[in-house]
C-alpha positions in Angstrom: 77.8 469.3 87.9 80.9 468.9 84.7 82.7 466.6 87.7 79.8 464.1 88.5 79.3 463.8 84.2 82.6 462.4 84.1 82.8 460.6 87.4 79.6 458.6 86.0 80.8 458.3 82.6 83.9 456.7 84.4 82.3 454.1 86.2 79.9 453.2 83.5 82.7 452.4 81.3 85.0 450.7 83.7 81.1 448.4 84.0 81.3 447.6 80.3 84.8 446.5 80.4 84.3 444.2 83.5 81.4 443.1 81.5 83.4 442.4 78.4 85.8 440.9 80.6 83.8 438.0 81.9 81.9 437.4 79.4 84.8 436.6 77.3 86.6 434.7 80.3 83.3 432.2 80.6 82.7 431.6 77.0 86.7 430.8 76.5 86.3 428.3 79.6 82.8 426.6 77.6 84.9 426.5 74.7 87.7 424.5 76.2 85.3 422.5 78.5 83.6 421.3 75.5 85.9 420.6 73.3 87.6 418.2 75.8 91.1 418.5 73.6 89.2 416.8 71.2 88.3 414.1 72.6 84.9 411.6 72.2 83.3 409.9 75.2 82.2 406.4 73.2 79.6 404.1 75.6 81.2 400.5 75.9 77.9 398.5 76.6 78.1 395.8 78.6 81.4 396.4 80.0 82.1 398.8 83.4 82.4 396.8 87.4 79.5 394.9 87.5 80.5 392.5 84.3 84.0 391.8 85.5 85.4 389.3 87.3 85.2 389.2 90.9 85.3 386.6 94.3 82.4 384.6 93.2 82.3 384.5 88.9 84.1 384.4 86.1 83.0 387.2 83.4 83.9 388.7 80.4 82.7 391.2 77.7 83.2 391.8 73.9 82.1 392.9 71.2 81.3 391.8 67.2 80.8 393.4 64.3 79.7 392.3 61.0 77.4 393.3 58.0 75.3 390.6 59.0 73.4 390.6 62.2 73.7 387.3 63.1 77.4 386.5 62.1 77.9 389.6 64.5 76.7 388.0 67.7 78.6 384.8 67.0 81.8 386.9 66.5 81.1 389.0 70.3 80.3 385.4 71.9 83.6 383.5 70.3 85.2 386.7 71.2 83.6 387.0 74.8 84.2 382.7 75.8 87.9 382.7 74.6 88.5 385.9 76.9 86.7 383.9 79.2 88.4 380.7 79.0 91.4 382.5 79.0 90.9 384.3 82.8 89.4 381.0 83.9 92.1 378.9 82.6 94.6 381.5 84.1 93.1 381.1 88.1 92.8 377.3 87.6 96.4 377.0 86.3 97.0 379.2 90.0 95.1 376.7 92.3 96.6 373.9 90.6 100.3 375.0 91.0 99.6 376.6 94.6 97.4 373.4 95.8 100.2 370.5 94.7 102.7 373.4 95.9 100.8 373.0 99.5 101.1 369.0 99.4 104.0 367.0 100.2 103.6 364.6 97.1 105.8 362.6 94.9 106.1 362.7 91.4 104.7 366.8 91.1 105.4 367.5 87.3 102.9 364.3 86.3 100.5 364.9 88.9 100.4 368.7 87.8 99.8 367.5 84.0 97.1 365.2 85.1 95.2 368.0 87.0 95.5 370.3 83.9 94.6 367.7 81.6 91.5 367.1 84.2 90.8 370.4 84.5 90.6 371.7 81.1 88.2 369.4 80.2 85.9 370.5 82.7 86.1 374.0 81.7 85.5 373.4 77.9 82.1 371.4 79.1 81.4 374.7 81.6 81.9 377.1 79.3 78.9 375.6 76.9 76.5 376.6 80.1 77.8 380.1 80.3 74.9 382.8 81.6 74.6 385.4 78.9 74.0 388.7 81.7 74.3 391.3 79.1 73.4 391.4 75.5 72.9 394.5 73.4 73.1 395.4 69.3 74.0 398.7 67.4 74.1 399.8 63.8 76.9 401.7 62.9 76.4 404.9 60.5 78.0 402.4 57.8 75.4 400.0 58.3 77.3 397.6 59.7 76.1 396.0 63.1 78.0 395.3 66.4 77.0 393.1 69.5 78.3 393.9 73.0 77.6 389.9 74.7 79.2 389.6 78.2 78.6 386.3 79.8 79.7 384.9 83.3 80.0 381.8 85.0 79.8 380.6 88.9 83.2 379.8 90.6 81.3 377.8 92.6 79.5 376.0 89.7 83.1 375.7 88.1 84.9 374.4 91.4 81.8 371.9 92.1 82.5 370.1 88.3 86.3 369.7 88.8 85.7 368.0 92.2 83.4 366.2 90.7 86.1 365.7 87.7 89.0 365.0 90.1 87.4 362.5 92.3 86.8 360.1 89.4 89.9 359.6 88.6 91.3 356.7 90.0 95.3 358.3 90.2 94.4 361.3 91.7 91.7 360.8 94.1 94.1 358.5 96.6 95.5 361.8 97.4 93.6 364.4 96.5 92.2 366.6 99.2 89.0 368.3 98.6 88.9 370.7 101.3 91.9 372.2 100.7 91.8 372.1 97.1 88.7 374.3 97.5 90.4 376.1 100.1 93.4 377.5 97.4 90.3 377.8 95.3 88.8 380.3 97.1 92.3 381.9 97.5 92.7 382.4 93.7 89.4 383.7 93.6 90.1 386.6 96.5 92.8 387.1 94.6 91.5 387.6 91.1 89.4 389.8 92.6 92.0 392.1 94.4 93.6 392.6 91.3 90.4 393.6 89.9 90.0 396.1 92.0 86.4 394.5 93.5 
């Protein structure tokens, strides 16, 4: 009888020790995962894969912050337009370089400058007609306004505008080949999409 009593006490003591060990491990796991090494996840509105450039659209997103709501929006719009213009100019520069390198033309340097000047005009005009695909405004704990904006411009729309402008130039239209230029443009759009992983 005494032996059964001792065995029962030992089993109960072992069970209690196991319960404390298991619950202690779980609470440490919870503490480690909830801390996330001191990092806090921040949600950035109007960003993510659906707001990035791909082989069909040039896209950009930015934010603006100010004590005044209208100023926050103006800053966000200005920042986003600047990013969009930069992405477009980089791609168009690649198009012009590759297009002119594929042609057997004299005075390539002069032509390159002319192409760049005309396409810069087109880009400036098209940036006034970009489409807003996301806009969100928040208010910070300090009382400032933050506006998040994403803009897009269709690649086809830009290509058509560039074609119209390049075809009107007397010096360029002698050597200008729309099909070759469009093919080069489409290749650069594909390249941009691959670089962004889309």
